[in-house]
PyMOL Python script that loads the backbone (N, CA, C, O; Angstrom):
from pymol import cmd

cmd.read_pdbstr("""\
ATOM      1  N   MET A   1      50.093 155.098 112.051  1.00  0.00           N
ATOM      2  CA  MET A   1      49.192 155.515 110.670  1.00  0.00           C
ATOM      3  C   MET A   1      49.388 155.490 109.609  1.00  0.00           C
ATOM      4  O   MET A   1      48.579 155.485 108.681  1.00  0.00           O
ATOM      5  N   MET A   2      50.662 155.469 109.589  1.00  0.00           N
ATOM      6  CA  MET A   2      51.225 155.486 108.137  1.00  0.00           C
ATOM      7  C   MET A   2      50.599 154.037 107.304  1.00  0.00           C
ATOM      8  O   MET A   2      50.061 153.955 106.200  1.00  0.00           O
ATOM      9  N   LYS A   3      50.926 152.929 108.359  1.00  0.00           N
ATOM     10  CA  LYS A   3      50.884 151.422 108.257  1.00  0.00           C
ATOM     11  C   LYS A   3      50.032 151.226 107.790  1.00  0.00           C
ATOM     12  O   LYS A   3      49.873 150.926 106.607  1.00  0.00           O
ATOM     13  N   LYS A   4      48.989 151.392 108.905  1.00  0.00           N
ATOM     14  CA  LYS A   4      47.643 151.568 108.219  1.00  0.00           C
ATOM     15  C   LYS A   4      46.688 152.454 107.351  1.00  0.00           C
ATOM     16  O   LYS A   4      45.474 152.262 107.288  1.00  0.00           O
ATOM     17  N   PHE A   5      47.386 153.482 106.662  1.00  0.00           N
ATOM     18  CA  PHE A   5      47.060 153.737 105.094  1.00  0.00           C
ATOM     19  C   PHE A   5      47.588 153.062 104.253  1.00  0.00           C
ATOM     20  O   PHE A   5      47.033 152.732 103.204  1.00  0.00           O
ATOM     21  N   LEU A   6      48.675 152.770 104.564  1.00  0.00           N
ATOM     22  CA  LEU A   6      49.405 151.725 103.074  1.00  0.00           C
ATOM     23  C   LEU A   6      48.604 150.454 102.911  1.00  0.00           C
ATOM     24  O   LEU A   6      48.285 149.747 101.956  1.00  0.00           O
ATOM     25  N   SER A   7      48.401 150.440 104.242  1.00  0.00           N
ATOM     26  CA  SER A   7      47.306 148.199 103.551  1.00  0.00           C
ATOM     27  C   SER A   7      45.772 149.163 103.378  1.00  0.00           C
ATOM     28  O   SER A   7      44.770 148.574 102.970  1.00  0.00           O
ATOM     29  N   GLY A   8      45.749 149.654 103.491  1.00  0.00           N
ATOM     30  CA  GLY A   8      44.302 150.983 103.008  1.00  0.00           C
ATOM     31  C   GLY A   8      44.648 150.357 102.181  1.00  0.00           C
ATOM     32  O   GLY A   8      44.581 149.148 101.957  1.00  0.00           O
ATOM     33  N   LEU A   9      45.342 151.778 101.297  1.00  0.00           N
ATOM     34  CA  LEU A   9      45.377 151.635 100.462  1.00  0.00           C
ATOM     35  C   LEU A   9      45.617 149.904  99.299  1.00  0.00           C
ATOM     36  O   LEU A   9      44.684 149.263  98.814  1.00  0.00           O
ATOM     37  N   LEU A  10      47.110 149.579  99.157  1.00  0.00           N
ATOM     38  CA  LEU A  10      46.733 147.707  99.441  1.00  0.00           C
ATOM     39  C   LEU A  10      45.424 147.660  98.979  1.00  0.00           C
ATOM     40  O   LEU A  10      45.064 147.845  97.816  1.00  0.00           O
ATOM     41  N   VAL A  11      44.515 147.325 100.233  1.00  0.00           N
ATOM     42  CA  VAL A  11      43.525 146.609  99.985  1.00  0.00           C
ATOM     43  C   VAL A  11      42.430 147.213  99.077  1.00  0.00           C
ATOM     44  O   VAL A  11      41.494 146.475  98.769  1.00  0.00           O
ATOM     45  N   GLY A  12      42.455 148.434  98.636  1.00  0.00           N
ATOM     46  CA  GLY A  12      41.613 149.161  98.375  1.00  0.00           C
ATOM     47  C   GLY A  12      42.217 148.847  96.631  1.00  0.00           C
ATOM     48  O   GLY A  12      41.404 148.405  95.818  1.00  0.00           O
ATOM     49  N   THR A  13      43.040 149.003  96.387  1.00  0.00           N
ATOM     50  CA  THR A  13      43.844 148.500  95.110  1.00  0.00           C
ATOM     51  C   THR A  13      43.199 147.307  94.868  1.00  0.00           C
ATOM     52  O   THR A  13      42.324 147.214  94.007  1.00  0.00           O
ATOM     53  N   ALA A  14      43.583 146.324  95.601  1.00  0.00           N
ATOM     54  CA  ALA A  14      43.248 144.606  95.109  1.00  0.00           C
ATOM     55  C   ALA A  14      41.887 144.805  94.268  1.00  0.00           C
ATOM     56  O   ALA A  14      41.431 144.613  93.141  1.00  0.00           O
ATOM     57  N   ALA A  15      41.361 145.547  96.125  1.00  0.00           N
ATOM     58  CA  ALA A  15      39.633 145.232  95.197  1.00  0.00           C
ATOM     59  C   ALA A  15      38.966 145.955  94.387  1.00  0.00           C
ATOM     60  O   ALA A  15      38.001 145.552  93.737  1.00  0.00           O
ATOM     61  N   THR A  16      39.418 147.056  94.362  1.00  0.00           N
ATOM     62  CA  THR A  16      39.603 147.507  92.803  1.00  0.00           C
ATOM     63  C   THR A  16      39.807 147.141  91.464  1.00  0.00           C
ATOM     64  O   THR A  16      39.230 147.717  90.542  1.00  0.00           O
ATOM     65  N   ALA A  17      40.708 146.081  91.283  1.00  0.00           N
ATOM     66  CA  ALA A  17      41.164 145.294  90.717  1.00  0.00           C
ATOM     67  C   ALA A  17      40.191 143.824  90.136  1.00  0.00           C
ATOM     68  O   ALA A  17      39.788 143.391  89.056  1.00  0.00           O
ATOM     69  N   ALA A  18      40.140 143.477  91.401  1.00  0.00           N
ATOM     70  CA  ALA A  18      39.538 142.328  91.549  1.00  0.00           C
ATOM     71  C   ALA A  18      37.925 143.108  90.631  1.00  0.00           C
ATOM     72  O   ALA A  18      37.851 143.114  89.402  1.00  0.00           O
ATOM     73  N   ALA A  19      36.991 143.591  91.393  1.00  0.00           N
ATOM     74  CA  ALA A  19      36.187 144.419  90.319  1.00  0.00           C
ATOM     75  C   ALA A  19      35.826 144.612  88.930  1.00  0.00           C
ATOM     76  O   ALA A  19      34.872 144.510  88.159  1.00  0.00           O
ATOM     77  N   VAL A  20      37.189 144.979  88.989  1.00  0.00           N
ATOM     78  CA  VAL A  20      37.126 145.320  86.775  1.00  0.00           C
ATOM     79  C   VAL A  20      37.569 144.318  86.436  1.00  0.00           C
ATOM     80  O   VAL A  20      37.421 144.198  85.220  1.00  0.00           O
ATOM     81  N   ALA A  21      38.324 143.040  87.117  1.00  0.00           N
ATOM     82  CA  ALA A  21      38.361 142.037  86.163  1.00  0.00           C
ATOM     83  C   ALA A  21      37.167 141.143  86.086  1.00  0.00           C
ATOM     84  O   ALA A  21      36.987 140.426  85.101  1.00  0.00           O
ATOM     85  N   GLY A  22      35.933 141.179  87.613  1.00  0.00           N
ATOM     86  CA  GLY A  22      35.164 140.703  86.945  1.00  0.00           C
ATOM     87  C   GLY A  22      33.888 141.153  86.084  1.00  0.00           C
ATOM     88  O   GLY A  22      33.183 140.378  85.439  1.00  0.00           O
ATOM     89  N   LEU A  23      33.779 142.017  86.146  1.00  0.00           N
ATOM     90  CA  LEU A  23      33.717 143.387  85.416  1.00  0.00           C
ATOM     91  C   LEU A  23      33.407 142.618  84.384  1.00  0.00           C
ATOM     92  O   LEU A  23      32.321 142.147  84.048  1.00  0.00           O
ATOM     93  N   ALA A  24      35.077 142.484  83.636  1.00  0.00           N
ATOM     94  CA  ALA A  24      35.341 142.288  82.744  1.00  0.00           C
ATOM     95  C   ALA A  24      35.383 140.960  82.025  1.00  0.00           C
ATOM     96  O   ALA A  24      35.777 141.034  80.861  1.00  0.00           O
ATOM     97  N   VAL A  25      35.017 139.599  82.532  1.00  0.00           N
ATOM     98  CA  VAL A  25      34.729 138.949  82.370  1.00  0.00           C
ATOM     99  C   VAL A  25      33.245 139.248  82.405  1.00  0.00           C
ATOM    100  O   VAL A  25      32.802 138.775  81.358  1.00  0.00           O
ATOM    101  N   ALA A  26      32.525 139.651  82.907  1.00  0.00           N
ATOM    102  CA  ALA A  26      30.914 140.028  83.508  1.00  0.00           C
ATOM    103  C   ALA A  26      30.371 140.087  81.544  1.00  0.00           C
ATOM    104  O   ALA A  26      29.533 139.452  80.903  1.00  0.00           O
ATOM    105  N   VAL A  27      31.004 140.784  81.310  1.00  0.00           N
ATOM    106  CA  VAL A  27      30.611 141.683  79.876  1.00  0.00           C
ATOM    107  C   VAL A  27      31.307 140.539  78.508  1.00  0.00           C
ATOM    108  O   VAL A  27      30.646 139.962  77.644  1.00  0.00           O
ATOM    109  N   LYS A  28      33.011 140.491  78.741  1.00  0.00           N
ATOM    110  CA  LYS A  28      32.774 139.108  78.057  1.00  0.00           C
ATOM    111  C   LYS A  28      31.599 137.724  77.914  1.00  0.00           C
ATOM    112  O   LYS A  28      31.076 137.297  76.885  1.00  0.00           O
ATOM    113  N   LYS A  29      31.446 137.283  79.219  1.00  0.00           N
ATOM    114  CA  LYS A  29      30.336 136.297  78.478  1.00  0.00           C
ATOM    115  C   LYS A  29      28.447 136.579  78.226  1.00  0.00           C
ATOM    116  O   LYS A  29      27.640 135.921  77.570  1.00  0.00           O
ATOM    117  N   GLN A  30      28.264 137.836  79.068  1.00  0.00           N
ATOM    118  CA  GLN A  30      27.218 138.508  78.615  1.00  0.00           C
ATOM    119  C   GLN A  30      26.791 139.258  77.389  1.00  0.00           C
ATOM    120  O   GLN A  30      25.702 139.804  77.213  1.00  0.00           O
ATOM    121  N   VAL A  31      27.783 139.204  76.591  1.00  0.00           N
ATOM    122  CA  VAL A  31      28.161 140.415  75.421  1.00  0.00           C
ATOM    123  C   VAL A  31      28.636 139.839  74.169  1.00  0.00           C
ATOM    124  O   VAL A  31      28.284 139.796  72.990  1.00  0.00           O
ATOM    125  N   ILE A  32      29.825 139.306  75.104  1.00  0.00           N
ATOM    126  CA  ILE A  32      30.806 138.865  73.457  1.00  0.00           C
ATOM    127  C   ILE A  32      30.554 138.096  72.963  1.00  0.00           C
ATOM    128  O   ILE A  32      30.465 137.985  71.740  1.00  0.00           O
ATOM    129  N   ASP A  33      30.281 137.007  74.105  1.00  0.00           N
ATOM    130  CA  ASP A  33      29.803 135.240  73.284  1.00  0.00           C
ATOM    131  C   ASP A  33      29.264 135.147  72.750  1.00  0.00           C
ATOM    132  O   ASP A  33      29.491 134.293  71.893  1.00  0.00           O
ATOM    133  N   PRO A  34      27.825 136.014  72.674  1.00  0.00           N
ATOM    134  CA  PRO A  34      27.591 135.276  72.308  1.00  0.00           C
ATOM    135  C   PRO A  34      26.749 136.218  70.252  1.00  0.00           C
ATOM    136  O   PRO A  34      25.813 136.144  69.455  1.00  0.00           O
ATOM    137  N   ILE A  35      27.622 136.700  70.444  1.00  0.00           N
ATOM    138  CA  ILE A  35      27.880 137.332  69.252  1.00  0.00           C
ATOM    139  C   ILE A  35      28.682 136.237  68.249  1.00  0.00           C
ATOM    140  O   ILE A  35      28.618 135.813  67.095  1.00  0.00           O
ATOM    141  N   ASP A  36      29.660 136.033  69.757  1.00  0.00           N
ATOM    142  CA  ASP A  36      30.745 134.863  68.455  1.00  0.00           C
ATOM    143  C   ASP A  36      30.150 133.861  67.931  1.00  0.00           C
ATOM    144  O   ASP A  36      30.315 133.288  66.854  1.00  0.00           O
ATOM    145  N   GLU A  37      29.272 133.655  68.988  1.00  0.00           N
ATOM    146  CA  GLU A  37      28.360 132.187  69.023  1.00  0.00           C
ATOM    147  C   GLU A  37      27.191 132.154  68.087  1.00  0.00           C
ATOM    148  O   GLU A  37      26.607 131.123  67.753  1.00  0.00           O
ATOM    149  N   LYS A  38      26.779 133.857  67.532  1.00  0.00           N
ATOM    150  CA  LYS A  38      25.599 134.095  66.788  1.00  0.00           C
ATOM    151  C   LYS A  38      26.423 134.066  64.959  1.00  0.00           C
ATOM    152  O   LYS A  38      26.016 134.033  63.798  1.00  0.00           O
ATOM    153  N   GLU A  39      27.518 134.095  65.553  1.00  0.00           N
ATOM    154  CA  GLU A  39      28.253 134.705  63.639  1.00  0.00           C
ATOM    155  C   GLU A  39      28.975 133.438  63.014  1.00  0.00           C
ATOM    156  O   GLU A  39      29.348 133.485  61.842  1.00  0.00           O
ATOM    157  N   ALA A  40      29.224 132.016  63.991  1.00  0.00           N
ATOM    158  CA  ALA A  40      29.220 131.135  64.110  1.00  0.00           C
ATOM    159  C   ALA A  40      28.300 130.628  62.995  1.00  0.00           C
ATOM    160  O   ALA A  40      28.469 130.581  61.777  1.00  0.00           O
ATOM    161  N   MET A  41      27.247 130.253  63.799  1.00  0.00           N
ATOM    162  CA  MET A  41      25.791 129.622  63.361  1.00  0.00           C
ATOM    163  C   MET A  41      25.458 130.629  62.025  1.00  0.00           C
ATOM    164  O   MET A  41      24.605 130.160  61.271  1.00  0.00           O
ATOM    165  N   ILE A  42      25.968 131.827  61.674  1.00  0.00           N
ATOM    166  CA  ILE A  42      25.084 132.399  59.997  1.00  0.00           C
ATOM    167  C   ILE A  42      26.609 131.314  59.489  1.00  0.00           C
ATOM    168  O   ILE A  42      26.249 130.211  59.078  1.00  0.00           O
ATOM    169  N   GLU A  43      27.694 131.467  59.488  1.00  0.00           N
ATOM    170  CA  GLU A  43      28.779 130.853  59.317  1.00  0.00           C
ATOM    171  C   GLU A  43      28.313 129.417  58.536  1.00  0.00           C
ATOM    172  O   GLU A  43      28.273 128.972  57.389  1.00  0.00           O
ATOM    173  N   GLU A  44      27.948 128.938  60.087  1.00  0.00           N
ATOM    174  CA  GLU A  44      27.697 127.509  59.816  1.00  0.00           C
ATOM    175  C   GLU A  44      26.239 127.134  58.342  1.00  0.00           C
ATOM    176  O   GLU A  44      26.229 126.322  57.417  1.00  0.00           O
ATOM    177  N   ASN A  45      25.289 128.115  58.765  1.00  0.00           N
ATOM    178  CA  ASN A  45      24.427 128.137  57.688  1.00  0.00           C
ATOM    179  C   ASN A  45      24.255 128.677  56.306  1.00  0.00           C
ATOM    180  O   ASN A  45      23.279 128.622  55.558  1.00  0.00           O
ATOM    181  N   ARG A  46      25.618 129.293  56.120  1.00  0.00           N
ATOM    182  CA  ARG A  46      26.098 129.527  54.426  1.00  0.00           C
ATOM    183  C   ARG A  46      26.717 128.520  53.972  1.00  0.00           C
ATOM    184  O   ARG A  46      26.422 128.084  52.859  1.00  0.00           O
ATOM    185  N   LYS A  47      27.841 127.860  54.842  1.00  0.00           N
ATOM    186  CA  LYS A  47      28.678 126.668  54.329  1.00  0.00           C
ATOM    187  C   LYS A  47      27.653 125.554  53.799  1.00  0.00           C
ATOM    188  O   LYS A  47      27.849 124.921  52.762  1.00  0.00           O
ATOM    189  N   LYS A  48      26.075 125.320  54.978  1.00  0.00           N
ATOM    190  CA  LYS A  48      25.508 124.081  54.300  1.00  0.00           C
ATOM    191  C   LYS A  48      24.369 124.349  53.327  1.00  0.00           C
ATOM    192  O   LYS A  48      23.662 123.421  52.935  1.00  0.00           O
ATOM    193  N   ALA A  49      24.169 125.699  52.904  1.00  0.00           N
ATOM    194  CA  ALA A  49      23.416 126.436  51.904  1.00  0.00           C
ATOM    195  C   ALA A  49      24.561 126.403  50.729  1.00  0.00           C
ATOM    196  O   ALA A  49      24.358 125.847  49.650  1.00  0.00           O
ATOM    197  N   ALA A  50      25.568 126.945  51.006  1.00  0.00           N
ATOM    198  CA  ALA A  50      26.797 126.572  49.265  1.00  0.00           C
ATOM    199  C   ALA A  50      26.384 124.915  49.411  1.00  0.00           C
ATOM    200  O   ALA A  50      25.446 124.825  48.619  1.00  0.00           O
ATOM    201  N   ARG A  51      26.521 124.013  49.807  1.00  0.00           N
ATOM    202  CA  ARG A  51      26.870 122.258  49.608  1.00  0.00           C
ATOM    203  C   ARG A  51      24.705 121.850  49.071  1.00  0.00           C
ATOM    204  O   ARG A  51      24.276 120.881  48.445  1.00  0.00           O
ATOM    205  N   LYS A  52      24.054 122.828  49.554  1.00  0.00           N
ATOM    206  CA  LYS A  52      23.195 122.189  49.133  1.00  0.00           C
ATOM    207  C   LYS A  52      22.843 122.691  47.793  1.00  0.00           C
ATOM    208  O   LYS A  52      22.196 122.080  46.942  1.00  0.00           O
ATOM    209  N   ARG A  53      23.617 124.525  47.656  1.00  0.00           N
ATOM    210  CA  ARG A  53      23.817 124.534  46.081  1.00  0.00           C
ATOM    211  C   ARG A  53      24.593 123.248  44.768  1.00  0.00           C
ATOM    212  O   ARG A  53      24.448 122.658  43.697  1.00  0.00           O
ATOM    213  N   ILE A  54      25.197 123.421  45.610  1.00  0.00           N
ATOM    214  CA  ILE A  54      25.923 122.400  44.586  1.00  0.00           C
ATOM    215  C   ILE A  54      26.010 121.170  44.555  1.00  0.00           C
ATOM    216  O   ILE A  54      26.786 120.507  43.867  1.00  0.00           O
ATOM    217  N   ALA A  55      24.404 120.411  46.059  1.00  0.00           N
ATOM    218  CA  ALA A  55      24.772 119.139  45.468  1.00  0.00           C
ATOM    219  C   ALA A  55      23.474 119.062  44.549  1.00  0.00           C
ATOM    220  O   ALA A  55      22.925 118.011  44.216  1.00  0.00           O
ATOM    221  N   ARG A  56      23.076 120.340  44.194  1.00  0.00           N
ATOM    222  CA  ARG A  56      21.639 120.301  43.003  1.00  0.00           C
ATOM    223  C   ARG A  56      21.863 120.031  41.850  1.00  0.00           C
ATOM    224  O   ARG A  56      20.942 119.995  41.034  1.00  0.00           O
TER     225      ARG A  56
END
""", "prot")
cmd.dss("prot")
cmd.show_as("cartoon", "prot")
cmd.util.cbc("prot")
cmd.orient("prot")
């Protein structure tokens, strides 16, 4: 009986850890990466505008 409990506990813990890791990856992909991409695009546009100002 104790062996079944321990194996179930280990499987449950592993499944929970995998679910949490999957959630973290999903949040990073859906939320954090688009924000970083947007910030990079804004910075690139700022650099282009500065070059245009200097070129005139």
